[in-house]
One Martini backbone bead per residue (centre of mass of N, CA, C, O) as a GRO file, in nm:
protein
  239
    1MET     BB    1  -0.119  -0.563   1.944
    2ARG     BB    2   0.088  -0.601   2.233
    3GLN     BB    3   0.369  -0.391   2.314
    4ILE     BB    4   0.688  -0.385   2.502
    5VAL     BB    5   0.928  -0.149   2.539
    6LEU     BB    6   1.242  -0.241   2.697
    7ASP     BB    7   1.443  -0.111   2.977
    8THR     BB    8   1.754  -0.115   3.167
    9GLU     BB    9   1.917  -0.035   3.474
   10THR     BB   10   2.230  -0.098   3.653
   11THR     BB   11   2.493  -0.174   3.882
   12GLY     BB   12   2.570  -0.396   3.663
   13LEU     BB   13   2.631  -0.709   3.478
   14GLU     BB   14   2.576  -0.930   3.728
   15PRO     BB   15   2.342  -1.100   3.909
   16GLN     BB   16   2.534  -1.326   4.033
   17GLU     BB   17   2.691  -1.066   4.187
   18GLY     BB   18   2.436  -0.877   4.298
   19HIS     BB   19   2.303  -0.728   4.086
   20ARG     BB   20   2.078  -0.451   4.004
   21ILE     BB   21   1.795  -0.282   3.953
   22ILE     BB   22   1.734   0.092   3.894
   23GLU     BB   23   1.579   0.085   3.604
   24ILE     BB   24   1.254   0.120   3.441
   25GLY     BB   25   1.155   0.116   3.086
   26CYS     BB   26   0.833   0.171   2.918
   27VAL     BB   27   0.668   0.110   2.596
   28GLU     BB   28   0.360   0.132   2.433
   29LEU     BB   29   0.219  -0.093   2.186
   30VAL     BB   30  -0.068  -0.072   1.959
   31ASN     BB   31  -0.066  -0.159   1.657
   32ARG     BB   32   0.202   0.028   1.619
   33ARG     BB   33   0.110   0.231   1.851
   34LEU     BB   34   0.153   0.489   2.046
   35THR     BB   35  -0.005   0.549   2.371
   36GLY     BB   36   0.148   0.665   2.651
   37ASN     BB   37   0.159   0.391   2.825
   38ASN     BB   38   0.387   0.411   3.057
   39PHE     BB   39   0.683   0.272   3.234
   40HIS     BB   40   0.842   0.425   3.532
   41GLN     BB   41   1.134   0.321   3.743
   42TYR     BB   42   1.300   0.372   4.028
   43LEU     BB   43   1.557   0.190   4.228
   44GLN     BB   44   1.641   0.034   4.524
   45PRO     BB   45   1.927  -0.193   4.562
   46ASP     BB   46   2.102  -0.237   4.827
   47ARG     BB   47   2.360  -0.112   4.671
   48GLU     BB   48   2.629  -0.047   4.500
   49ILE     BB   49   2.743   0.131   4.233
   50ASP     BB   50   2.923   0.106   3.978
   51ALA     BB   51   3.133   0.322   3.830
   52GLY     BB   52   3.091   0.228   3.534
   53ALA     BB   53   2.780   0.258   3.540
   54ILE     BB   54   2.763   0.561   3.600
   55GLU     BB   55   2.901   0.647   3.330
   56VAL     BB   56   2.658   0.547   3.158
   57HIS     BB   57   2.382   0.663   3.337
   58GLY     BB   58   2.420   0.866   3.604
   59ILE     BB   59   2.335   0.696   3.849
   60THR     BB   60   2.309   0.738   4.191
   61ASN     BB   61   2.298   0.652   4.516
   62GLU     BB   62   2.162   0.914   4.622
   63PHE     BB   63   1.913   0.914   4.428
   64LEU     BB   64   1.803   0.616   4.549
   65VAL     BB   65   1.733   0.628   4.855
   66ASP     BB   66   1.397   0.702   4.814
   67LYS     BB   67   1.338   0.452   4.657
   68PRO     BB   68   1.193   0.189   4.560
   69ARG     BB   69   1.152  -0.142   4.552
   70PHE     BB   70   1.082  -0.403   4.361
   71GLN     BB   71   0.870  -0.530   4.559
   72ASP     BB   72   0.687  -0.263   4.551
   73VAL     BB   73   0.635  -0.291   4.206
   74VAL     BB   74   0.575  -0.579   4.090
   75ALA     BB   75   0.270  -0.580   4.044
   76ASP     BB   76   0.258  -0.345   3.841
   77PHE     BB   77   0.462  -0.457   3.639
   78VAL     BB   78   0.322  -0.726   3.571
   79ASP     BB   79   0.052  -0.607   3.482
   80TYR     BB   80   0.180  -0.449   3.241
   81ILE     BB   81   0.330  -0.707   3.085
   82ARG     BB   82   0.112  -0.900   3.070
   83GLY     BB   83   0.075  -1.063   2.751
   84ALA     BB   84   0.302  -0.940   2.613
   85GLU     BB   85   0.546  -0.816   2.395
   86LEU     BB   86   0.880  -0.802   2.429
   87VAL     BB   87   1.102  -0.531   2.341
   88ILE     BB   88   1.456  -0.605   2.313
   89HIS     BB   89   1.792  -0.507   2.353
   90ASN     BB   90   1.939  -0.762   2.456
   91ALA     BB   91   1.750  -0.964   2.628
   92PRO     BB   92   1.921  -1.142   2.828
   93PHE     BB   93   1.993  -0.914   3.017
   94ASP     BB   94   1.713  -0.808   3.114
   95VAL     BB   95   1.578  -1.080   3.177
   96GLY     BB   96   1.785  -1.175   3.385
   97PHE     BB   97   1.727  -0.943   3.588
   98ILE     BB   98   1.423  -0.984   3.623
   99ASN     BB   99   1.437  -1.277   3.721
  100HIS     BB  100   1.606  -1.213   3.969
  101GLU     BB  101   1.399  -1.026   4.105
  102LEU     BB  102   1.165  -1.231   4.115
  103LYS     BB  103   1.319  -1.433   4.294
  104LEU     BB  104   1.385  -1.248   4.542
  105CYS     BB  105   1.055  -1.193   4.581
  106ALA     BB  106   0.891  -1.456   4.531
  107TYR     BB  107   0.680  -1.457   4.284
  108GLY     BB  108   0.677  -1.745   4.081
  109GLN     BB  109   0.767  -1.598   3.812
  110GLN     BB  110   0.866  -1.563   3.480
  111VAL     BB  111   0.889  -1.408   3.188
  112ASP     BB  112   0.805  -1.663   3.002
  113GLU     BB  113   0.520  -1.672   3.170
  114LEU     BB  114   0.420  -1.365   3.080
  115CYS     BB  115   0.591  -1.352   2.801
  116GLN     BB  116   0.707  -1.244   2.512
  117VAL     BB  117   1.023  -1.230   2.317
  118LEU     BB  118   1.201  -0.964   2.144
  119ASP     BB  119   1.515  -0.943   1.973
  120THR     BB  120   1.667  -0.674   1.811
  121LEU     BB  121   1.957  -0.772   1.784
  122LEU     BB  122   1.903  -1.028   1.623
  123MET     BB  123   1.753  -0.889   1.397
  124ALA     BB  124   1.984  -0.698   1.309
  125ARG     BB  125   2.195  -0.921   1.241
  126LYS     BB  126   2.023  -1.039   1.006
  127MET     BB  127   1.989  -0.764   0.843
  128HIS     BB  128   2.314  -0.668   0.940
  129PRO     BB  129   2.568  -0.820   0.863
  130GLY     BB  130   2.879  -0.704   0.991
  131GLN     BB  131   2.749  -0.483   1.168
  132LYS     BB  132   2.656  -0.241   1.357
  133ASN     BB  133   2.388  -0.302   1.636
  134ASN     BB  134   2.354  -0.081   1.804
  135LEU     BB  135   2.156   0.177   1.886
  136ASP     BB  136   2.322   0.403   1.753
  137ALA     BB  137   2.360   0.265   1.477
  138LEU     BB  138   2.054   0.240   1.415
  139CYS     BB  139   1.988   0.536   1.423
  140LYS     BB  140   2.169   0.611   1.183
  141ARG     BB  141   2.047   0.413   0.974
  142TYR     BB  142   1.727   0.524   1.043
  143GLU     BB  143   1.712   0.824   1.129
  144ILE     BB  144   1.727   0.856   1.448
  145ASP     BB  145   1.678   1.060   1.715
  146ASN     BB  146   1.967   1.073   1.970
  147SER     BB  147   2.058   1.357   2.106
  148ARG     BB  148   1.965   1.291   2.417
  149ARG     BB  149   2.202   1.051   2.440
  150ASP     BB  150   2.441   1.095   2.658
  151LEU     BB  151   2.290   0.893   2.837
  152HIS     BB  152   2.168   0.637   2.977
  153GLY     BB  153   1.810   0.543   2.966
  154ALA     BB  154   1.540   0.356   2.995
  155LEU     BB  155   1.314   0.534   2.869
  156LEU     BB  156   1.469   0.660   2.638
  157ASP     BB  157   1.561   0.389   2.507
  158ALA     BB  158   1.272   0.285   2.461
  159GLU     BB  159   1.183   0.511   2.272
  160ILE     BB  160   1.404   0.467   2.060
  161LEU     BB  161   1.347   0.165   2.005
  162ALA     BB  162   1.065   0.201   1.896
  163ASP     BB  163   1.153   0.356   1.642
  164VAL     BB  164   1.346   0.140   1.535
  165TYR     BB  165   1.148  -0.095   1.516
  166LEU     BB  166   0.948   0.039   1.321
  167ALA     BB  167   1.163   0.077   1.097
  168MET     BB  168   1.255  -0.226   1.069
  169THR     BB  169   0.925  -0.328   1.027
  170GLY     BB  170   0.788  -0.133   0.794
  171GLY     BB  171   0.910  -0.119   0.534
  172GLN     BB  172   0.737   0.030   0.308
  173VAL     BB  173   0.651   0.388   0.330
  174THR     BB  174   0.632   0.427   0.014
  175LEU     BB  175   0.450   0.514  -0.303
  176SER     BB  176   0.638   0.551  -0.607
  177LEU     BB  177   0.629   0.608  -0.974
  178GLY     BB  178   0.844   0.797  -0.991
  179SER     BB  179   1.085   0.929  -1.238
  180ASN     BB  180   1.387   0.976  -1.399
  181LEU     BB  181   1.395   0.994  -1.737
  182GLU     BB  182   1.697   1.067  -1.788
  183THR     BB  183   1.831   0.848  -1.572
  184GLY     BB  184   1.624   0.614  -1.456
  185GLY     BB  185   1.573   0.714  -1.175
  186SER     BB  186   1.454   0.734  -0.869
  187THR     BB  187   1.280   0.990  -0.665
  188ALA     BB  188   1.236   0.823  -0.426
  189GLN     BB  189   1.210   0.879  -0.073
  190PRO     BB  190   1.247   0.784   0.230
  191ASP     BB  191   1.080   0.804   0.508
  192LYS     BB  192   1.068   0.915   0.813
  193PRO     BB  193   0.992   0.830   1.104
  194ARG     BB  194   0.669   0.884   1.265
  195ARG     BB  195   0.468   0.990   1.502
  196LEU     BB  196   0.158   0.905   1.628
  197ALA     BB  197  -0.116   0.995   1.761
  198ALA     BB  198  -0.290   0.837   2.012
  199ASN     BB  199  -0.573   1.028   1.959
  200ARG     BB  200  -0.640   0.945   1.693
  201PRO     BB  201  -0.857   0.869   1.472
  202PRO     BB  202  -0.995   0.632   1.316
  203LEU     BB  203  -1.017   0.480   1.036
  204ARG     BB  204  -1.212   0.495   0.765
  205VAL     BB  205  -1.463   0.264   0.655
  206ILE     BB  206  -1.539   0.180   0.314
  207ARG     BB  207  -1.787  -0.001   0.179
  208ALA     BB  208  -1.922  -0.185  -0.044
  209ASP     BB  209  -2.184  -0.195  -0.235
  210ARG     BB  210  -2.406  -0.369  -0.418
  211GLU     BB  211  -2.324  -0.257  -0.693
  212GLU     BB  212  -2.014  -0.298  -0.662
  213ASN     BB  213  -2.025  -0.605  -0.614
  214ALA     BB  214  -2.157  -0.678  -0.883
  215ALA     BB  215  -1.931  -0.561  -1.064
  216HIS     BB  216  -1.708  -0.739  -0.950
  217GLN     BB  217  -1.831  -1.017  -1.028
  218SER     BB  218  -1.852  -0.960  -1.332
  219ARG     BB  219  -1.549  -0.922  -1.376
  220LEU     BB  220  -1.456  -1.203  -1.279
  221GLN     BB  221  -1.615  -1.364  -1.494
  222ALA     BB  222  -1.469  -1.241  -1.738
  223ILE     BB  223  -1.185  -1.336  -1.663
  224ALA     BB  224  -1.247  -1.640  -1.648
  225LYS     BB  225  -1.343  -1.671  -1.942
  226ALA     BB  226  -1.079  -1.570  -2.079
  227ALA     BB  227  -0.886  -1.785  -1.914
  228GLY     BB  228  -1.040  -2.068  -1.841
  229ARG     BB  229  -1.045  -1.979  -1.529
  230GLN     BB  230  -1.006  -1.910  -1.222
  231SER     BB  231  -0.951  -1.651  -1.047
  232VAL     BB  232  -0.754  -1.531  -0.804
  233TRP     BB  233  -0.974  -1.377  -0.647
  234GLU     BB  234  -1.172  -1.615  -0.618
  235ALA     BB  235  -0.977  -1.800  -0.467
  236LEU     BB  236  -0.936  -1.613  -0.222
  237GLU     BB  237  -1.244  -1.581  -0.141
  238SER     BB  238  -1.281  -1.908  -0.095
  239ASP     BB  239  -1.077  -1.946   0.163
   0.00000   0.00000   0.00000
């Protein structure tokens, strides 16, 4: 499964008021593994950036003077995201801006025609109702290091959101049957999410041989005979 964790920075809050995207940052996940195949681009918006926006992301008009326009990179961007599931925190904001840019350059398709979209803000609100669910709050909750996030940045925020998303959807990360016999409490502590190297070798699959399969079938028959009915394992294997 290919997922693209995406974030944008903009000149302001409303595309309907002429605001534009000035930075796109994307991180690729394939089967929940970071691949290192990221997409990052600053963009010339052909308009002034609101002062309030500069305070948030620190990107200035002067910095963007020599950067390409969205129409210059749209083909590469669409090729990168096409067919993937976009993972976005507060998706309507970013998708609205991307759709606006696609319309301005007459691309002919919108995001929902290119990708599926997963909104991690909606997911977080369902998982943690009544609590703060912005990216910083989620980093604190899931013990994700966001110490580099003095200012917002599309690629940095996408990298952080990838870690948060993996933590939110990872379920149980350790299996420990150890317990403190004196207190009756479990000694297991949840592991912090850690990134796996993109170039690590695939896991080795060792399949059962003929002898082991025969022993397995013999055991299932014995269970079925004792229970007087087909075992659960046999029922699952026959599905």
